[in-house]
ChimeraX commands (.cxc) that place a marker at each C-alpha (Angstrom):
marker #1 position 135.60,103.45,82.91 radius 0.5
marker #1 position 133.55,106.34,81.51 radius 0.5
marker #1 position 129.90,105.81,80.62 radius 0.5
marker #1 position 128.17,108.05,78.08 radius 0.5
marker #1 position 124.76,109.51,78.74 radius 0.5
marker #1 position 122.27,108.96,75.92 radius 0.5
marker #1 position 118.49,108.81,75.60 radius 0.5
marker #1 position 115.70,110.64,77.38 radius 0.5
marker #1 position 115.54,108.43,80.49 radius 0.5
marker #1 position 118.62,108.95,82.61 radius 0.5
marker #1 position 120.20,105.55,82.04 radius 0.5
marker #1 position 123.43,106.64,83.64 radius 0.5
marker #1 position 121.57,107.66,86.79 radius 0.5
marker #1 position 119.95,104.21,86.85 radius 0.5
marker #1 position 123.39,102.59,86.60 radius 0.5
marker #1 position 124.72,104.87,89.35 radius 0.5
marker #1 position 121.74,104.00,91.59 radius 0.5
marker #1 position 122.45,100.29,91.06 radius 0.5
marker #1 position 126.11,100.88,91.94 radius 0.5
marker #1 position 125.08,102.81,95.06 radius 0.5
marker #1 position 122.69,99.99,96.03 radius 0.5
marker #1 position 125.61,97.54,95.79 radius 0.5
marker #1 position 127.51,99.66,98.33 radius 0.5
marker #1 position 129.70,101.79,96.09 radius 0.5
marker #1 position 130.65,105.18,97.53 radius 0.5
marker #1 position 129.92,108.37,95.60 radius 0.5
marker #1 position 133.68,108.90,95.13 radius 0.5
marker #1 position 134.10,105.48,93.48 radius 0.5
marker #1 position 130.99,105.98,91.33 radius 0.5
marker #1 position 132.35,109.38,90.30 radius 0.5
marker #1 position 135.68,107.82,89.27 radius 0.5
marker #1 position 133.96,105.04,87.30 radius 0.5
marker #1 position 131.52,107.23,85.36 radius 0.5
marker #1 position 133.79,110.25,84.91 radius 0.5
marker #1 position 131.52,112.83,86.54 radius 0.5
marker #1 position 132.13,114.95,89.63 radius 0.5
marker #1 position 130.78,113.75,92.99 radius 0.5
marker #1 position 128.19,116.60,93.26 radius 0.5
marker #1 position 126.87,115.82,89.73 radius 0.5
marker #1 position 126.63,112.09,90.58 radius 0.5
marker #1 position 124.82,112.91,93.80 radius 0.5
marker #1 position 122.42,115.29,92.03 radius 0.5
marker #1 position 121.55,112.76,89.30 radius 0.5
marker #1 position 121.13,109.86,91.73 radius 0.5
marker #1 position 118.87,111.99,93.95 radius 0.5
marker #1 position 116.77,113.18,90.97 radius 0.5
marker #1 position 116.40,109.61,89.71 radius 0.5
marker #1 position 115.27,108.32,93.13 radius 0.5
marker #1 position 112.85,111.22,93.64 radius 0.5
marker #1 position 111.36,110.61,90.18 radius 0.5
marker #1 position 110.93,106.92,91.04 radius 0.5
marker #1 position 109.13,107.78,94.29 radius 0.5
marker #1 position 106.74,110.11,92.43 radius 0.5
marker #1 position 105.83,107.53,89.80 radius 0.5
marker #1 position 105.07,104.67,92.23 radius 0.5
marker #1 position 102.32,104.52,94.83 radius 0.5
marker #1 position 102.94,103.05,98.27 radius 0.5
marker #1 position 100.97,99.96,97.24 radius 0.5
marker #1 position 103.10,99.51,94.12 radius 0.5
marker #1 position 106.30,99.89,96.16 radius 0.5
marker #1 position 105.00,97.36,98.70 radius 0.5
marker #1 position 104.20,94.86,95.94 radius 0.5
marker #1 position 107.62,95.41,94.36 radius 0.5
marker #1 position 109.24,94.69,97.73 radius 0.5
marker #1 position 107.10,91.56,98.03 radius 0.5
marker #1 position 108.31,90.35,94.61 radius 0.5
marker #1 position 111.92,90.94,95.65 radius 0.5
marker #1 position 111.49,89.04,98.90 radius 0.5
marker #1 position 109.66,86.18,97.19 radius 0.5
marker #1 position 112.55,85.81,94.72 radius 0.5
marker #1 position 114.91,85.23,97.64 radius 0.5
marker #1 position 112.59,82.68,99.30 radius 0.5
marker #1 position 113.26,79.64,97.02 radius 0.5
marker #1 position 117.03,80.05,97.30 radius 0.5
marker #1 position 116.97,80.20,101.10 radius 0.5
marker #1 position 114.39,77.41,101.29 radius 0.5
marker #1 position 116.49,75.11,99.11 radius 0.5
marker #1 position 119.67,75.84,101.08 radius 0.5
marker #1 position 117.90,75.28,104.39 radius 0.5
marker #1 position 116.28,72.00,103.24 radius 0.5
marker #1 position 119.53,70.67,101.73 radius 0.5
marker #1 position 121.09,70.81,105.15 radius 0.5
marker #1 position 122.28,73.83,106.98 radius 0.5
marker #1 position 125.42,72.27,108.45 radius 0.5
marker #1 position 127.88,74.44,106.49 radius 0.5
marker #1 position 126.27,77.67,107.65 radius 0.5
marker #1 position 125.54,76.36,111.17 radius 0.5
marker #1 position 121.80,76.96,110.90 radius 0.5
marker #1 position 122.03,80.53,109.59 radius 0.5
marker #1 position 119.99,79.83,106.46 radius 0.5
marker #1 position 117.07,78.53,108.50 radius 0.5
marker #1 position 117.21,81.70,110.61 radius 0.5
marker #1 position 117.44,83.79,107.42 radius 0.5
marker #1 position 114.42,81.96,105.99 radius 0.5
marker #1 position 112.40,82.59,109.15 radius 0.5
marker #1 position 113.47,86.26,109.12 radius 0.5
marker #1 position 112.40,86.54,105.48 radius 0.5
marker #1 position 108.98,85.05,106.29 radius 0.5
marker #1 position 108.64,87.56,109.15 radius 0.5
marker #1 position 109.62,90.40,106.81 radius 0.5
marker #1 position 106.93,89.39,104.30 radius 0.5
marker #1 position 104.38,89.07,107.13 radius 0.5
marker #1 position 105.22,92.58,108.36 radius 0.5
marker #1 position 105.29,94.09,104.85 radius 0.5
marker #1 position 101.84,92.72,104.05 radius 0.5
marker #1 position 100.49,93.63,107.53 radius 0.5
marker #1 position 99.37,90.04,108.14 radius 0.5
marker #1 position 99.78,90.16,111.92 radius 0.5
marker #1 position 96.80,92.46,112.35 radius 0.5
marker #1 position 93.91,90.89,114.21 radius 0.5
marker #1 position 91.06,91.72,111.83 radius 0.5
marker #1 position 88.40,90.19,114.10 radius 0.5
marker #1 position 89.51,92.35,117.04 radius 0.5
marker #1 position 89.49,95.44,114.80 radius 0.5
marker #1 position 85.95,94.66,113.64 radius 0.5
marker #1 position 84.81,94.08,117.24 radius 0.5
marker #1 position 86.21,97.48,118.18 radius 0.5
marker #1 position 84.39,99.07,115.23 radius 0.5
marker #1 position 81.14,97.32,116.15 radius 0.5
marker #1 position 81.41,98.45,119.78 radius 0.5
marker #1 position 82.17,101.98,118.59 radius 0.5
marker #1 position 79.13,101.88,116.26 radius 0.5
marker #1 position 76.84,100.57,119.00 radius 0.5
marker #1 position 78.05,103.25,121.41 radius 0.5
marker #1 position 77.51,105.89,118.72 radius 0.5
marker #1 position 73.95,104.66,118.13 radius 0.5
marker #1 position 73.16,104.76,121.87 radius 0.5
marker #1 position 74.59,108.28,122.21 radius 0.5
marker #1 position 72.64,109.39,119.13 radius 0.5
marker #1 position 69.43,107.96,120.59 radius 0.5
marker #1 position 70.05,109.73,123.91 radius 0.5
marker #1 position 70.76,113.02,122.09 radius 0.5
marker #1 position 67.60,112.66,120.02 radius 0.5
marker #1 position 65.58,111.93,123.17 radius 0.5
marker #1 position 67.08,114.99,124.86 radius 0.5
marker #1 position 66.18,117.26,121.91 radius 0.5
marker #1 position 62.63,115.89,121.62 radius 0.5
marker #1 position 61.95,116.02,125.37 radius 0.5
marker #1 position 63.28,119.58,125.53 radius 0.5
marker #1 position 60.79,120.47,122.79 radius 0.5
marker #1 position 57.95,118.86,124.78 radius 0.5
marker #1 position 58.96,120.78,127.93 radius 0.5
marker #1 position 59.06,124.06,125.97 radius 0.5
marker #1 position 55.60,123.36,124.52 radius 0.5
marker #1 position 54.18,122.64,127.97 radius 0.5
marker #1 position 55.72,125.79,129.47 radius 0.5
marker #1 position 54.61,127.90,126.47 radius 0.5
marker #1 position 51.01,126.72,126.96 radius 0.5
marker #1 position 51.06,128.10,130.52 radius 0.5
marker #1 position 51.71,124.87,132.37 radius 0.5
marker #1 position 53.83,124.93,135.52 radius 0.5
marker #1 position 56.19,122.43,137.12 radius 0.5
marker #1 position 53.44,119.86,137.74 radius 0.5
marker #1 position 52.27,120.05,134.11 radius 0.5
marker #1 position 55.88,119.52,132.91 radius 0.5
marker #1 position 56.30,116.58,135.31 radius 0.5
marker #1 position 53.11,114.86,134.16 radius 0.5
marker #1 position 53.92,115.53,130.45 radius 0.5
marker #1 position 57.40,114.10,131.04 radius 0.5
marker #1 position 56.03,110.94,132.65 radius 0.5
marker #1 position 53.46,110.48,129.90 radius 0.5
marker #1 position 55.73,111.10,126.92 radius 0.5
marker #1 position 59.22,109.91,127.94 radius 0.5
marker #1 position 58.76,106.24,127.01 radius 0.5
marker #1 position 57.17,107.20,123.67 radius 0.5
marker #1 position 60.00,109.61,122.84 radius 0.5
marker #1 position 62.62,107.03,123.90 radius 0.5
marker #1 position 61.06,104.33,121.70 radius 0.5
marker #1 position 60.89,106.76,118.76 radius 0.5
marker #1 position 64.56,107.79,119.16 radius 0.5
marker #1 position 65.73,104.17,119.32 radius 0.5
marker #1 position 63.63,103.27,116.28 radius 0.5
marker #1 position 65.04,106.20,114.28 radius 0.5
marker #1 position 68.60,105.12,115.04 radius 0.5
marker #1 position 67.98,101.39,114.50 radius 0.5
marker #1 position 67.88,101.95,110.73 radius 0.5
marker #1 position 71.55,103.08,110.71 radius 0.5
marker #1 position 73.84,100.85,108.67 radius 0.5
marker #1 position 77.29,99.97,109.98 radius 0.5
marker #1 position 79.85,98.85,107.41 radius 0.5
marker #1 position 82.37,96.28,108.59 radius 0.5
marker #1 position 85.20,94.55,106.77 radius 0.5
marker #1 position 87.85,95.70,104.30 radius 0.5
marker #1 position 87.23,99.10,102.74 radius 0.5
marker #1 position 84.84,100.31,105.42 radius 0.5
marker #1 position 85.52,103.83,106.57 radius 0.5
marker #1 position 85.39,105.25,110.07 radius 0.5
marker #1 position 82.10,105.09,111.95 radius 0.5
marker #1 position 80.17,108.28,111.30 radius 0.5
marker #1 position 78.01,109.73,114.07 radius 0.5
marker #1 position 74.31,109.99,113.31 radius 0.5
marker #1 position 73.16,113.56,112.70 radius 0.5
marker #1 position 70.56,114.75,115.22 radius 0.5
marker #1 position 67.84,117.00,113.79 radius 0.5
marker #1 position 67.45,120.33,115.57 radius 0.5
marker link #1:1,2 radius 0.2
marker link #1:2,3 radius 0.2
marker link #1:3,4 radius 0.2
marker link #1:4,5 radius 0.2
marker link #1:5,6 radius 0.2
marker link #1:6,7 radius 0.2
marker link #1:7,8 radius 0.2
marker link #1:8,9 radius 0.2
marker link #1:9,10 radius 0.2
marker link #1:10,11 radius 0.2
marker link #1:11,12 radius 0.2
marker link #1:12,13 radius 0.2
marker link #1:13,14 radius 0.2
marker link #1:14,15 radius 0.2
marker link #1:15,16 radius 0.2
marker link #1:16,17 radius 0.2
marker link #1:17,18 radius 0.2
marker link #1:18,19 radius 0.2
marker link #1:19,20 radius 0.2
marker link #1:20,21 radius 0.2
marker link #1:21,22 radius 0.2
marker link #1:22,23 radius 0.2
marker link #1:23,24 radius 0.2
marker link #1:24,25 radius 0.2
marker link #1:25,26 radius 0.2
marker link #1:26,27 radius 0.2
marker link #1:27,28 radius 0.2
marker link #1:28,29 radius 0.2
marker link #1:29,30 radius 0.2
marker link #1:30,31 radius 0.2
marker link #1:31,32 radius 0.2
marker link #1:32,33 radius 0.2
marker link #1:33,34 radius 0.2
marker link #1:34,35 radius 0.2
marker link #1:35,36 radius 0.2
marker link #1:36,37 radius 0.2
marker link #1:37,38 radius 0.2
marker link #1:38,39 radius 0.2
marker link #1:39,40 radius 0.2
marker link #1:40,41 radius 0.2
marker link #1:41,42 radius 0.2
marker link #1:42,43 radius 0.2
marker link #1:43,44 radius 0.2
marker link #1:44,45 radius 0.2
marker link #1:45,46 radius 0.2
marker link #1:46,47 radius 0.2
marker link #1:47,48 radius 0.2
marker link #1:48,49 radius 0.2
marker link #1:49,50 radius 0.2
marker link #1:50,51 radius 0.2
marker link #1:51,52 radius 0.2
marker link #1:52,53 radius 0.2
marker link #1:53,54 radius 0.2
marker link #1:54,55 radius 0.2
marker link #1:55,56 radius 0.2
marker link #1:56,57 radius 0.2
marker link #1:57,58 radius 0.2
marker link #1:58,59 radius 0.2
marker link #1:59,60 radius 0.2
marker link #1:60,61 radius 0.2
marker link #1:61,62 radius 0.2
marker link #1:62,63 radius 0.2
marker link #1:63,64 radius 0.2
marker link #1:64,65 radius 0.2
marker link #1:65,66 radius 0.2
marker link #1:66,67 radius 0.2
marker link #1:67,68 radius 0.2
marker link #1:68,69 radius 0.2
marker link #1:69,70 radius 0.2
marker link #1:70,71 radius 0.2
marker link #1:71,72 radius 0.2
marker link #1:72,73 radius 0.2
marker link #1:73,74 radius 0.2
marker link #1:74,75 radius 0.2
marker link #1:75,76 radius 0.2
marker link #1:76,77 radius 0.2
marker link #1:77,78 radius 0.2
marker link #1:78,79 radius 0.2
marker link #1:79,80 radius 0.2
marker link #1:80,81 radius 0.2
marker link #1:81,82 radius 0.2
marker link #1:82,83 radius 0.2
marker link #1:83,84 radius 0.2
marker link #1:84,85 radius 0.2
marker link #1:85,86 radius 0.2
marker link #1:86,87 radius 0.2
marker link #1:87,88 radius 0.2
marker link #1:88,89 radius 0.2
marker link #1:89,90 radius 0.2
marker link #1:90,91 radius 0.2
marker link #1:91,92 radius 0.2
marker link #1:92,93 radius 0.2
marker link #1:93,94 radius 0.2
marker link #1:94,95 radius 0.2
marker link #1:95,96 radius 0.2
marker link #1:96,97 radius 0.2
marker link #1:97,98 radius 0.2
marker link #1:98,99 radius 0.2
marker link #1:99,100 radius 0.2
marker link #1:100,101 radius 0.2
marker link #1:101,102 radius 0.2
marker link #1:102,103 radius 0.2
marker link #1:103,104 radius 0.2
marker link #1:104,105 radius 0.2
marker link #1:105,106 radius 0.2
marker link #1:106,107 radius 0.2
marker link #1:107,108 radius 0.2
marker link #1:108,109 radius 0.2
marker link #1:109,110 radius 0.2
marker link #1:110,111 radius 0.2
marker link #1:111,112 radius 0.2
marker link #1:112,113 radius 0.2
marker link #1:113,114 radius 0.2
marker link #1:114,115 radius 0.2
marker link #1:115,116 radius 0.2
marker link #1:116,117 radius 0.2
marker link #1:117,118 radius 0.2
marker link #1:118,119 radius 0.2
marker link #1:119,120 radius 0.2
marker link #1:120,121 radius 0.2
marker link #1:121,122 radius 0.2
marker link #1:122,123 radius 0.2
marker link #1:123,124 radius 0.2
marker link #1:124,125 radius 0.2
marker link #1:125,126 radius 0.2
marker link #1:126,127 radius 0.2
marker link #1:127,128 radius 0.2
marker link #1:128,129 radius 0.2
marker link #1:129,130 radius 0.2
marker link #1:130,131 radius 0.2
marker link #1:131,132 radius 0.2
marker link #1:132,133 radius 0.2
marker link #1:133,134 radius 0.2
marker link #1:134,135 radius 0.2
marker link #1:135,136 radius 0.2
marker link #1:136,137 radius 0.2
marker link #1:137,138 radius 0.2
marker link #1:138,139 radius 0.2
marker link #1:139,140 radius 0.2
marker link #1:140,141 radius 0.2
marker link #1:141,142 radius 0.2
marker link #1:142,143 radius 0.2
marker link #1:143,144 radius 0.2
marker link #1:144,145 radius 0.2
marker link #1:145,146 radius 0.2
marker link #1:146,147 radius 0.2
marker link #1:147,148 radius 0.2
marker link #1:148,149 radius 0.2
marker link #1:149,150 radius 0.2
marker link #1:150,151 radius 0.2
marker link #1:151,152 radius 0.2
marker link #1:152,153 radius 0.2
marker link #1:153,154 radius 0.2
marker link #1:154,155 radius 0.2
marker link #1:155,156 radius 0.2
marker link #1:156,157 radius 0.2
marker link #1:157,158 radius 0.2
marker link #1:158,159 radius 0.2
marker link #1:159,160 radius 0.2
marker link #1:160,161 radius 0.2
marker link #1:161,162 radius 0.2
marker link #1:162,163 radius 0.2
marker link #1:163,164 radius 0.2
marker link #1:164,165 radius 0.2
marker link #1:165,166 radius 0.2
marker link #1:166,167 radius 0.2
marker link #1:167,168 radius 0.2
marker link #1:168,169 radius 0.2
marker link #1:169,170 radius 0.2
marker link #1:170,171 radius 0.2
marker link #1:171,172 radius 0.2
marker link #1:172,173 radius 0.2
marker link #1:173,174 radius 0.2
marker link #1:174,175 radius 0.2
marker link #1:175,176 radius 0.2
marker link #1:176,177 radius 0.2
marker link #1:177,178 radius 0.2
marker link #1:178,179 radius 0.2
marker link #1:179,180 radius 0.2
marker link #1:180,181 radius 0.2
marker link #1:181,182 radius 0.2
marker link #1:182,183 radius 0.2
marker link #1:183,184 radius 0.2
marker link #1:184,185 radius 0.2
marker link #1:185,186 radius 0.2
marker link #1:186,187 radius 0.2
marker link #1:187,188 radius 0.2
marker link #1:188,189 radius 0.2
marker link #1:189,190 radius 0.2
marker link #1:190,191 radius 0.2
marker link #1:191,192 radius 0.2
marker link #1:192,193 radius 0.2
marker link #1:193,194 radius 0.2
marker link #1:194,195 radius 0.2
view
């Protein structure tokens, strides 16, 4: 059987891809369409590459979901009608199909655990930012004290007097940070410390 190629979209390539999907070898496809094996291979490859460029990963995932959901009613009906003839294989196939859909849609992920990890990460980031801010501000206070001619005792007394105030200020500055949780939230960004 020889198939003619007509039209802008490569309809023959689409037919060859369908034949390949059904398990036909390139040699048998070549014999059926009347083209050489390398030409068949080239056109099938070009068609598949073009398909992958025109569809996003999300679109491909949804297309796979549609395909799997079309199989579901058939398996469900066969399993519910009694699986004696197939010795329970349809029930296993139905369970495998449900698992496949679950994996495809990433439904096994523990969203609460992920959010707890993000919250812990955000809290740790806020603490580290506060400590960094305290370090920078206290270093400035020490430099000021030394620049004004004060010695070790002056630095020690300035430290004791100002540490709690600087710590409270650093915590207050970082307490206004917003942490986004839930779908669509990006990675936790560290707070920028002013120099």
